[in-house]
DSSP file (Angstrom, degrees, kcal/mol; ACC not computed):
  #  RESIDUE AA STRUCTURE BP1 BP2  ACC     N-H-->O    O-->H-N    N-H-->O    O-->H-N    TCO  KAPPA ALPHA  PHI   PSI    X-CA   Y-CA   Z-CA
    1    1 A M              0   0    0      0, 0.0     2,-0.4     0, 0.0     0, 0.0   0.000 360.0 360.0 360.0 137.5   44.9  172.4  -38.9
    2    2 A N    >   -     0   0    0      1,-0.1     3,-1.0    26,-0.0    26,-0.0  -0.643 360.0-140.9 -78.2 129.1   47.9  174.4  -37.9
    3    3 A L  T 3  S+     0   0    0     -2,-0.4    -1,-0.1     1,-0.2    26,-0.0   0.733  99.7  53.0 -63.9 -22.8   49.0  173.4  -34.3
    4    4 A L  T >  S+     0   0    0     24,-0.2     3,-1.6    26,-0.1    27,-0.3   0.615  79.8 113.8 -90.8 -12.8   49.8  177.1  -33.5
    5    5 A E  T <  S+     0   0    0     -3,-1.0    25,-0.2     1,-0.3    24,-0.1  -0.343  87.9   6.9 -61.5 138.1   46.5  178.6  -34.5
    6    6 A N  T 3  S+     0   0    0     23,-1.0     2,-0.4     1,-0.2    -1,-0.3   0.719 100.0 129.8  62.0  24.5   44.6  180.0  -31.6
    7    7 A K    <   -     0   0    0     -3,-1.6    24,-3.4    22,-0.2     2,-0.5  -0.845  51.8-142.1-105.1 145.7   47.5  179.5  -29.2
    8    8 A T  E     -a   31   0A   0     -2,-0.4     2,-0.4    22,-0.2    24,-0.2  -0.943  23.0-174.7-107.6 125.9   48.9  182.2  -26.9
    9    9 A I  E     -a   32   0A   0     22,-2.9    24,-2.3    -2,-0.5     2,-0.5  -0.968  15.1-149.3-126.1 134.6   52.6  182.1  -26.6
   10   10 A A  E     -a   33   0A   0     -2,-0.4     2,-0.5    22,-0.2    24,-0.2  -0.890   8.6-164.6-101.9 130.7   54.9  184.2  -24.3
   11   11 A V  E     -a   34   0A   0     22,-2.8    24,-3.0    -2,-0.5     2,-0.8  -0.973  11.8-146.3-112.8 125.2   58.4  185.0  -25.5
   12   12 A V  E     +a   35   0A   0     -2,-0.5    24,-0.2    22,-0.2    22,-0.1  -0.831  68.0  28.6 -96.0 112.4   60.8  186.3  -22.8
   13   13 A G        -     0   0    0     22,-2.7    23,-0.2    -2,-0.8    22,-0.1   0.329  61.5-138.1 109.0 124.7   63.2  188.8  -24.2
   14   14 A G        +     0   0    0      4,-0.1    -1,-0.1    20,-0.1    22,-0.1  -0.124  60.8 121.6-103.7  35.4   62.9  191.3  -27.1
   15   15 A G  S  > S-     0   0    0      1,-0.0     4,-2.6     4,-0.0     5,-0.3  -0.147  86.5 -77.6 -79.8-173.3   66.4  190.8  -28.6
   16   16 A P  H  > S+     0   0    0      0, 0.0     4,-2.1     0, 0.0     5,-0.2   0.889 132.2  48.1 -56.1 -41.5   66.9  189.7  -32.2
   17   17 A G  H  > S+     0   0    0      2,-0.2     4,-2.4     1,-0.2     5,-0.2   0.934 113.6  45.4 -65.8 -47.0   66.1  186.1  -31.3
   18   18 A G  H  > S+     0   0    0      1,-0.2     4,-2.2     2,-0.2    -1,-0.2   0.892 114.9  47.1 -65.2 -40.9   62.9  186.8  -29.4
   19   19 A L  H  X S+     0   0    0     -4,-2.6     4,-2.1     2,-0.2    -1,-0.2   0.881 112.6  49.5 -69.6 -37.6   61.6  189.2  -32.0
   20   20 A T  H  X S+     0   0    0     -4,-2.1     4,-2.5    -5,-0.3    -2,-0.2   0.925 111.1  50.0 -66.3 -43.2   62.4  186.9  -34.9
   21   21 A L  H  X S+     0   0    0     -4,-2.4     4,-2.6     1,-0.2     5,-0.2   0.923 109.2  51.8 -59.4 -44.6   60.7  184.0  -33.0
   22   22 A A  H  X S+     0   0    0     -4,-2.2     4,-2.6     1,-0.2    -1,-0.2   0.915 110.0  49.3 -59.0 -43.7   57.6  186.2  -32.4
   23   23 A R  H  X S+     0   0    0     -4,-2.1     4,-2.1     2,-0.2    -2,-0.2   0.937 112.1  47.3 -60.4 -48.0   57.4  187.1  -36.1
   24   24 A L  H  X S+     0   0    0     -4,-2.5     4,-0.7     1,-0.2    -2,-0.2   0.891 113.3  48.6 -63.7 -39.6   57.7  183.5  -37.2
   25   25 A L  H ><>S+     0   0    0     -4,-2.6     5,-2.1     1,-0.2     3,-0.9   0.909 109.7  51.7 -66.6 -42.5   55.0  182.4  -34.7
   26   26 A Q  H ><5S+     0   0    0     -4,-2.6     3,-1.8     1,-0.3    -2,-0.2   0.878 104.0  58.1 -61.9 -36.8   52.6  185.2  -35.8
   27   27 A M  H 3<5S+     0   0    0     -4,-2.1    -1,-0.3     1,-0.3    -2,-0.2   0.760 104.7  52.3 -63.7 -23.1   53.1  184.0  -39.4
   28   28 A Q  T <<5S-     0   0    0     -3,-0.9    -1,-0.3    -4,-0.7   -24,-0.2   0.330 126.9 -99.3 -95.3   6.2   51.8  180.6  -38.2
   29   29 A G  T < 5S+     0   0    0     -3,-1.8   -23,-1.0     1,-0.3   -22,-0.2   0.500  74.1 142.8  94.5   4.2   48.7  182.1  -36.6
   30   30 A A      < -     0   0    0     -5,-2.1     2,-0.7   -25,-0.2    -1,-0.3  -0.495  53.5-125.4 -79.4 148.5   49.8  182.2  -33.0
   31   31 A D  E     -a    8   0A   0    -24,-3.4   -22,-2.9   -27,-0.3     2,-0.4  -0.859  40.3-170.8 -88.8 114.9   48.9  185.0  -30.6
   32   32 A V  E     -a    9   0A   0     -2,-0.7     2,-0.4   -24,-0.2   -22,-0.2  -0.896  21.4-172.6-119.4 138.9   52.3  186.1  -29.3
   33   33 A K  E     -a   10   0A   0    -24,-2.3   -22,-2.8    -2,-0.4     2,-0.6  -1.000  11.9-155.1-123.6 130.8   53.4  188.5  -26.5
   34   34 A V  E     -ab  11 127A   0     92,-2.6    94,-3.7    -2,-0.4     2,-0.7  -0.930   8.1-152.7-105.0 121.9   57.0  189.4  -26.1
   35   35 A F  E     +ab  12 128A   0    -24,-3.0   -22,-2.7    -2,-0.6     2,-0.4  -0.863  19.0 179.3-100.1 115.7   58.0  190.5  -22.6
   36   36 A E        -     0   0    0     92,-2.1    95,-2.7    -2,-0.7    94,-0.3  -0.953  28.3-147.9-122.8 133.5   60.9  192.9  -22.6
   37   37 A R  S    S+     0   0    0     -2,-0.4    -1,-0.1    93,-0.3    95,-0.1   0.759  71.3  98.7 -73.2 -25.1   62.5  194.5  -19.6
   38   38 A D  S    S-     0   0    0      1,-0.1    92,-3.3    92,-0.1    93,-0.3  -0.334  78.9-129.4 -60.9 146.2   63.5  197.7  -21.4
   39   39 A A  S    S-     0   0    0     90,-0.2     2,-0.3     1,-0.2    -1,-0.1   0.812  83.1 -16.3 -68.0 -30.6   61.0  200.5  -20.8
   40   40 A H  S >  S-     0   0    0     89,-0.1     3,-1.8    88,-0.1     4,-0.2  -0.946  82.2 -83.5-163.7 174.1   60.7  201.2  -24.6
   41   41 A K  T 3  S+     0   0    0      1,-0.3     3,-0.3    -2,-0.3    74,-0.0   0.738 125.9  44.5 -64.7 -23.3   62.6  200.4  -27.8
   42   42 A D  T 3  S+     0   0    0      1,-0.2    -1,-0.3     3,-0.0     4,-0.0   0.081  76.7 115.7-106.3  23.9   65.1  203.3  -27.4
   43   43 A A  S <  S+     0   0    0     -3,-1.8     2,-0.3     1,-0.1    -1,-0.2   0.763  83.0   7.5 -67.2 -25.9   65.8  202.7  -23.7
   44   44 A R  S    S-     0   0    0     -3,-0.3    -1,-0.1    -4,-0.2    -6,-0.0  -0.972  89.9 -78.9-151.4 165.1   69.5  201.8  -24.3
   45   45 A A        -     0   0    0     -2,-0.3    -2,-0.0     1,-0.1    -3,-0.0  -0.340  36.4-136.8 -64.3 148.3   72.2  201.7  -26.9
   46   46 A K        -     0   0    0      1,-0.2    -1,-0.1    -4,-0.0     2,-0.1   0.579  35.4-135.1 -88.6 -11.1   71.9  198.7  -29.2
   47   47 A G        -     0   0    0     64,-0.1    64,-0.4    63,-0.0    65,-0.3  -0.415  40.7 -28.2  89.7-167.7   75.6  197.7  -29.3
   48   48 A A  S    S-     0   0    0      1,-0.2    63,-0.6    -2,-0.1    61,-0.0   0.024  79.5 -65.5 -79.3-175.4   77.8  196.7  -32.2
   49   49 A T  E     -C  110   0B   0     61,-0.2     2,-0.4    62,-0.1    61,-0.2  -0.242  42.5-139.3 -70.1 161.8   76.9  195.1  -35.5
   50   50 A L  E     -C  109   0B   0     59,-2.6    59,-1.9    -3,-0.1     2,-0.5  -0.990   8.4-144.1-124.5 127.4   75.7  191.5  -35.7
   51   51 A D  E     -C  108   0B   0     -2,-0.4     2,-0.4    57,-0.2    57,-0.2  -0.801  15.0-153.8 -95.5 136.1   76.8  189.1  -38.4
   52   52 A L        -     0   0    0     55,-2.7     2,-0.3    -2,-0.5     3,-0.0  -0.872   2.8-148.4-111.8 138.9   74.2  186.7  -39.7
   53   53 A H    > > -     0   0    0     -2,-0.4     5,-2.3    53,-0.2     3,-1.2  -0.746  22.2-119.5-107.1 153.6   75.0  183.3  -41.2
   54   54 A H  T 3 5S+     0   0    0     51,-0.7     5,-0.4    -2,-0.3    -1,-0.1   0.874 110.8  49.8 -57.9 -41.5   73.1  181.5  -43.9
   55   55 A E  T 3 5S+     0   0    0      3,-0.1    -1,-0.3     4,-0.1    -3,-0.0   0.563 128.3  11.2 -80.4  -6.7   72.2  178.5  -41.8
   56   56 A S  T <>5S+     0   0    0     -3,-1.2     4,-2.5     3,-0.0     5,-0.2   0.437 129.1  22.6-131.5 -89.0   70.9  180.5  -38.9
   57   57 A G  H  >5S+     0   0    0      1,-0.2     4,-2.2     2,-0.2     5,-0.2   0.895 126.5  44.5 -58.9 -46.1   70.1  184.2  -38.8
   58   58 A L  H  ><S+     0   0    0     -5,-2.3     4,-2.6     2,-0.2    -1,-0.2   0.882 112.2  53.6 -67.5 -36.9   69.7  184.7  -42.5
   59   59 A R  H  > S+     0   0    0     -6,-0.7     4,-2.6    -5,-0.4    -2,-0.2   0.927 109.6  48.4 -61.7 -43.9   67.6  181.6  -42.8
   60   60 A A  H  X S+     0   0    0     -4,-2.5     4,-1.6     1,-0.2    -2,-0.2   0.918 112.9  47.1 -63.4 -43.7   65.3  182.9  -40.0
   61   61 A L  H  <>S+     0   0    0     -4,-2.2     5,-2.8     2,-0.2     6,-0.4   0.879 111.9  51.3 -65.7 -37.1   64.9  186.3  -41.7
   62   62 A R  H ><5S+     0   0    0     -4,-2.6     3,-1.5     1,-0.2    -2,-0.2   0.941 111.2  46.7 -63.4 -47.2   64.3  184.6  -45.0
   63   63 A E  H 3<5S+     0   0    0     -4,-2.6    -1,-0.2     1,-0.3    -2,-0.2   0.783 110.0  55.2 -66.0 -26.2   61.5  182.5  -43.5
   64   64 A A  T 3<5S-     0   0    0     -4,-1.6    -1,-0.3    -5,-0.2    -2,-0.2   0.464 114.3-119.3 -84.4  -1.8   60.1  185.6  -41.8
   65   65 A G  T < 5S+     0   0    0     -3,-1.5    -3,-0.2    -4,-0.3     3,-0.2   0.805  80.3 118.8  71.5  29.9   59.9  187.3  -45.2
   66   66 A L     >< +     0   0    0     -5,-2.8     4,-2.3     1,-0.1    -4,-0.2   0.196  28.8 106.4-115.1  15.3   62.3  190.1  -44.1
   67   67 A M  H  > S+     0   0    0     -6,-0.4     4,-3.0     1,-0.2     5,-0.2   0.863  78.6  54.5 -67.7 -35.0   65.2  189.8  -46.5
   68   68 A D  H  > S+     0   0    0      2,-0.2     4,-1.6     1,-0.2    -1,-0.2   0.934 111.8  44.7 -62.8 -43.7   64.3  192.9  -48.6
   69   69 A A  H  > S+     0   0    0      2,-0.2     4,-0.5     1,-0.2    -2,-0.2   0.892 113.4  51.5 -65.8 -39.2   64.3  195.0  -45.4
   70   70 A F  H >X S+     0   0    0     -4,-2.3     3,-1.7     1,-0.2     4,-1.7   0.952 109.1  49.7 -60.8 -49.6   67.5  193.3  -44.3
   71   71 A R  H 3< S+     0   0    0     -4,-3.0    -1,-0.2     1,-0.3    -2,-0.2   0.813 107.0  55.8 -61.4 -30.3   69.2  194.1  -47.6
   72   72 A A  H 3< S+     0   0    0     -4,-1.6    -1,-0.3    -5,-0.2    -2,-0.2   0.631 120.0  30.6 -75.2 -12.8   68.1  197.7  -47.4
   73   73 A N  H << S+     0   0    0     -3,-1.7    37,-0.5    -4,-0.5    -2,-0.2   0.500  91.1 105.8-125.5  -7.1   69.8  198.1  -44.0
   74   74 A Y  S  < S-     0   0    0     -4,-1.7    35,-0.3    35,-0.1    -3,-0.0  -0.192  71.2-112.6 -77.4 173.0   72.9  195.8  -43.9
   75   75 A R  B >   -D  108   0B   0     33,-3.6     3,-2.1     2,-0.0    33,-0.6  -0.816  29.0-143.9-108.9  92.1   76.5  196.9  -44.1
   76   76 A P  T 3  S+     0   0    0      0, 0.0    33,-0.0     0, 0.0    -5,-0.0  -0.279  83.5  11.4 -57.0 132.9   78.1  195.6  -47.3
   77   77 A G  T >  S+     0   0    0     18,-0.1     3,-1.6     1,-0.1    -2,-0.0   0.323  89.7 115.5  85.2  -8.7   81.7  194.6  -46.9
   78   78 A A  T <  S+     0   0    0     -3,-2.1    -1,-0.1     1,-0.3    31,-0.1   0.704  70.9  61.2 -68.2 -17.2   81.6  194.8  -43.1
   79   79 A D  T 3  S+     0   0    0     -4,-0.3    -1,-0.3    16,-0.1     2,-0.2   0.480  82.0 105.0 -87.5  -1.9   82.3  191.1  -42.9
   80   80 A R    <   -     0   0    0     -3,-1.6     2,-0.4    15,-0.1    15,-0.2  -0.502  52.0-166.6 -78.8 148.5   85.6  191.4  -44.7
   81   81 A M  E     -E   94   0C   0     13,-2.1    13,-3.1    -2,-0.2     2,-0.4  -0.999  12.1-179.4-140.0 139.6   88.8  191.1  -42.7
   82   82 A R  E     -E   93   0C   0     -2,-0.4     2,-0.5    11,-0.2    11,-0.2  -0.994   7.5-164.7-138.0 130.8   92.5  191.9  -43.4
   83   83 A I  E     -E   92   0C   0      9,-3.1     8,-3.3    -2,-0.4     9,-1.7  -0.966  14.1-179.9-116.5 128.3   95.4  191.4  -41.1
   84   84 A T  E     -E   90   0C   0     -2,-0.5     6,-0.2     6,-0.3     2,-0.1  -0.854  23.6-122.9-123.3 159.8   98.7  193.1  -41.9
   85   85 A D    >   -     0   0    0      4,-2.0     3,-2.1    -2,-0.3    -1,-0.0  -0.271  50.5 -81.4 -86.9-175.3  102.1  193.2  -40.2
   86   86 A K  T 3  S+     0   0    0      1,-0.3    -1,-0.1     2,-0.1    -2,-0.0   0.632 132.1  54.5 -66.3 -12.2  103.8  196.5  -39.1
   87   87 A H  T 3  S-     0   0    0      2,-0.1    -1,-0.3     0, 0.0     3,-0.1   0.247 119.4-108.4-102.2  10.9  104.9  197.0  -42.7
   88   88 A A    <   +     0   0    0     -3,-2.1     2,-0.5     1,-0.3    -2,-0.1   0.673  67.4 151.5  69.0  20.3  101.4  196.7  -44.1
   89   89 A N        -     0   0    0      1,-0.1    -4,-2.0     2,-0.0     2,-0.4  -0.703  52.1-116.5 -78.9 130.2  102.1  193.3  -45.7
   90   90 A I  E     +E   84   0C   0     -2,-0.5    -6,-0.3    -6,-0.2     3,-0.1  -0.541  38.9 171.2 -72.4 121.8   98.9  191.3  -45.9
   91   91 A K  E    S+     0   0C   0     -8,-3.3     2,-0.3    -2,-0.4    -7,-0.2   0.687  70.5   8.4-100.8 -27.0   99.2  188.3  -43.7
   92   92 A F  E     -E   83   0C   0     -9,-1.7    -9,-3.1     2,-0.0    -1,-0.4  -0.965  60.4-178.4-155.1 137.4   95.6  187.2  -43.9
   93   93 A E  E     -E   82   0C   0     -2,-0.3     2,-0.6   -11,-0.2   -11,-0.2  -0.973   4.1-175.0-141.5 126.8   92.6  188.3  -45.9
   94   94 A D  E     +E   81   0C   0    -13,-3.1   -13,-2.1    -2,-0.4    -2,-0.0  -0.929  13.5 163.0-121.9 103.8   89.1  187.0  -45.7
   95   95 A T        -     0   0    0     -2,-0.6    -1,-0.1   -15,-0.2   -15,-0.1   0.539  38.4-138.1-100.1  -8.6   86.8  188.5  -48.4
   96   96 A F        -     0   0    0      8,-0.1     9,-0.4   -15,-0.1     3,-0.1   0.966  22.0-134.0  46.3  76.7   84.0  185.9  -48.3
   97   97 A A        -     0   0    0      1,-0.1     8,-0.1     7,-0.1     6,-0.1  -0.207  34.8 -82.2 -55.1 149.1   83.4  185.6  -51.9
   98   98 A D        -     0   0    0      6,-0.1     6,-0.2     1,-0.1    -1,-0.1  -0.242  50.2-123.3 -55.6 140.1   79.7  185.7  -52.9
   99   99 A S    >   -     0   0    0      4,-2.3     3,-1.9    -3,-0.1    -1,-0.1  -0.223  29.7 -95.6 -78.5 174.2   78.0  182.4  -52.5
  100  100 A D  T 3  S+     0   0    0      1,-0.3    -1,-0.1     2,-0.1    -2,-0.1   0.644 124.8  61.2 -67.0 -12.7   76.2  180.6  -55.2
  101  101 A K  T 3  S-     0   0    0      2,-0.2    -1,-0.3     3,-0.0     3,-0.1   0.413 117.2-111.8 -92.3   1.2   73.0  182.1  -53.9
  102  102 A G  S <  S+     0   0    0     -3,-1.9     2,-0.3     1,-0.3    -2,-0.1   0.688  81.0 114.1  79.3  18.1   74.2  185.6  -54.6
  103  103 A E  S    S-     0   0    0     -6,-0.1    -4,-2.3     1,-0.0    -1,-0.3  -0.878  71.3-102.6-121.5 154.9   74.5  186.5  -50.9
  104  104 A R        -     0   0    0     -2,-0.3    -6,-0.1    -6,-0.2    -7,-0.1  -0.295  31.9-117.7 -68.3 158.6   77.5  187.3  -48.7
  105  105 A E  S    S-     0   0    0     -9,-0.4   -51,-0.7     1,-0.2    -1,-0.1   0.886 100.7  -0.6 -69.4 -40.1   78.7  184.6  -46.3
  106  106 A R  S    S-     0   0    0    -53,-0.2    -1,-0.2   -10,-0.1   -53,-0.2  -0.430  79.2-168.3-149.1  68.8   78.0  186.5  -43.1
  107  107 A P        -     0   0    0      0, 0.0   -55,-2.7     0, 0.0     2,-0.3  -0.234  15.5-135.0 -61.9 149.9   76.6  190.0  -43.8
  108  108 A E  E     -CD  51  75B   0    -33,-0.6   -33,-3.6   -57,-0.2     2,-0.3  -0.802  20.7-177.1-110.8 149.1   76.5  192.4  -40.9
  109  109 A I  E     -C   50   0B   0    -59,-1.9   -59,-2.6    -2,-0.3   -35,-0.1  -0.994  33.2-107.4-141.0 143.7   73.8  194.7  -39.8
  110  110 A D  E  >  -C   49   0B   0    -37,-0.5     4,-1.8    -2,-0.3   -61,-0.2  -0.450  29.8-125.2 -68.3 145.7   73.7  197.2  -37.0
  111  111 A R  H  > S+     0   0    0    -63,-0.6     4,-2.5   -64,-0.4     5,-0.2   0.829 104.6  58.5 -65.6 -33.5   71.5  196.1  -34.1
  112  112 A G  H  > S+     0   0    0    -65,-0.3     4,-2.3     2,-0.2    -1,-0.2   0.965 108.9  42.1 -62.5 -54.0   69.3  199.2  -34.1
  113  113 A P  H  > S+     0   0    0      0, 0.0     4,-2.5     0, 0.0    -1,-0.2   0.882 114.2  53.4 -60.7 -36.6   68.1  198.8  -37.7
  114  114 A L  H  X S+     0   0    0     -4,-1.8     4,-2.4     2,-0.2    -2,-0.2   0.926 108.4  49.6 -63.2 -43.1   67.6  195.1  -37.2
  115  115 A Q  H  X S+     0   0    0     -4,-2.5     4,-3.1     1,-0.2     5,-0.2   0.920 110.7  50.4 -60.4 -43.0   65.5  195.7  -34.1
  116  116 A N  H  X S+     0   0    0     -4,-2.3     4,-2.6     2,-0.2    -2,-0.2   0.909 109.1  51.1 -62.4 -42.2   63.4  198.2  -36.1
  117  117 A I  H  X S+     0   0    0     -4,-2.5     4,-1.0     1,-0.2    -1,-0.2   0.941 114.8  43.3 -58.2 -47.5   62.9  195.7  -39.0
  118  118 A L  H >X S+     0   0    0     -4,-2.4     4,-0.6     2,-0.2     3,-0.5   0.921 114.3  48.6 -68.2 -44.7   61.7  193.1  -36.5
  119  119 A L  H >< S+     0   0    0     -4,-3.1     3,-1.2     1,-0.2    -1,-0.2   0.914 109.9  52.7 -61.4 -42.3   59.5  195.4  -34.5
  120  120 A D  H 3< S+     0   0    0     -4,-2.6    -1,-0.2     1,-0.2    -2,-0.2   0.742 104.6  57.6 -65.3 -22.2   57.9  196.8  -37.6
  121  121 A S  H << S+     0   0    0     -4,-1.0    -1,-0.2    -3,-0.5    -2,-0.2   0.610  93.8  85.4 -83.7 -11.8   57.1  193.2  -38.8
  122  122 A L  S << S-     0   0    0     -3,-1.2     3,-0.1    -4,-0.6   -99,-0.1  -0.533  89.0 -99.0 -91.7 156.1   55.1  192.4  -35.6
  123  123 A K    >   -     0   0    0     -2,-0.2     3,-1.6     1,-0.1     4,-0.2  -0.419  55.2 -87.3 -65.9 146.4   51.4  193.1  -35.0
  124  124 A P  T 3  S+     0   0    0      0, 0.0    -1,-0.1     0, 0.0    -4,-0.0  -0.264 114.3  22.9 -55.5 140.1   50.8  196.2  -32.9
  125  125 A G  T 3  S+     0   0    0      2,-0.1    -2,-0.1    -3,-0.1     0, 0.0   0.516  83.7 121.3  82.1   5.3   51.0  195.5  -29.1
  126  126 A T    <   +     0   0    0     -3,-1.6   -92,-2.6    -7,-0.1     2,-0.5   0.920  62.5  64.4 -66.7 -43.0   53.0  192.4  -29.5
  127  127 A V  E     -b   34   0A   0     -4,-0.2     2,-0.8   -94,-0.2   -92,-0.2  -0.708  68.9-157.5 -89.1 127.8   55.9  193.7  -27.3
  128  128 A V  E     -b   35   0A   0    -94,-3.7   -92,-2.1    -2,-0.5     3,-0.4  -0.883  21.6-154.1-102.1 101.1   55.0  194.4  -23.6
  129  129 A W        +     0   0    0     -2,-0.8   -90,-0.2     1,-0.2   -92,-0.2  -0.284  68.5  28.1 -75.8 160.8   57.7  196.8  -22.6
  130  130 A D  S    S+     0   0    0    -92,-3.3     2,-0.5   -94,-0.3   -93,-0.3   0.875  83.3 146.1  57.5  43.1   59.0  197.3  -19.0
  131  131 A S        -     0   0    0    -95,-2.7     2,-0.7    -3,-0.4    -1,-0.2  -0.950  31.2-167.5-115.1 119.9   58.2  193.7  -18.1
  132  132 A H        -     0   0    0     -2,-0.5     2,-0.6    -3,-0.1   -96,-0.1  -0.914   9.3-153.6-109.2 110.1   60.4  191.9  -15.7
  133  133 A I        +     0   0    0     -2,-0.7     3,-0.1     1,-0.2   -96,-0.0  -0.727  21.7 168.3 -82.4 119.1   59.8  188.2  -15.5
  134  134 A V        -     0   0    0     -2,-0.6     2,-0.3     1,-0.4    -1,-0.2   0.517  60.6 -14.3-110.5  -8.3   60.9  187.0  -12.1
  135  135 A G        -     0   0    0      0, 0.0     2,-0.4     0, 0.0    -1,-0.4  -0.939  51.7-135.2 178.7 162.1   59.5  183.5  -12.1
  136  136 A L              0   0    0     -2,-0.3    -3,-0.0    -3,-0.1     0, 0.0  -0.983 360.0 360.0-130.9 143.2   57.2  181.0  -13.7
  137  137 A N              0   0    0     -2,-0.4    -1,-0.1     0, 0.0     0, 0.0   0.381 360.0 360.0-106.7 360.0   54.8  178.6  -12.1
């Protein structure tokens, strides 16, 4: 028997971490509610890109079965960095060669598309919008 089956779990916060956790818990049979203070998913700007690493963010998305959606929305090459001097001489370049798994070392994705991927992966009604948690007993 799965320990999470027939359990009700509250996740506070509908950011990337909270939504990913909700997805993983639902996959294990848990009844999950995500309590988010925003009034709705488009209540505010999502901010800059987010880089995901193999051992953390990408691993979570892989376990959540969302890598195809991630690959369809990430920003190839956004993780590359080049530093030049005032004469355009390259002083540092980090290209993150493809790993042996065929994936970039820390691919980046805009927060809006990532939120959409995660929200679309959840059961309807999972996120309780406009919820302000002020204390727990």
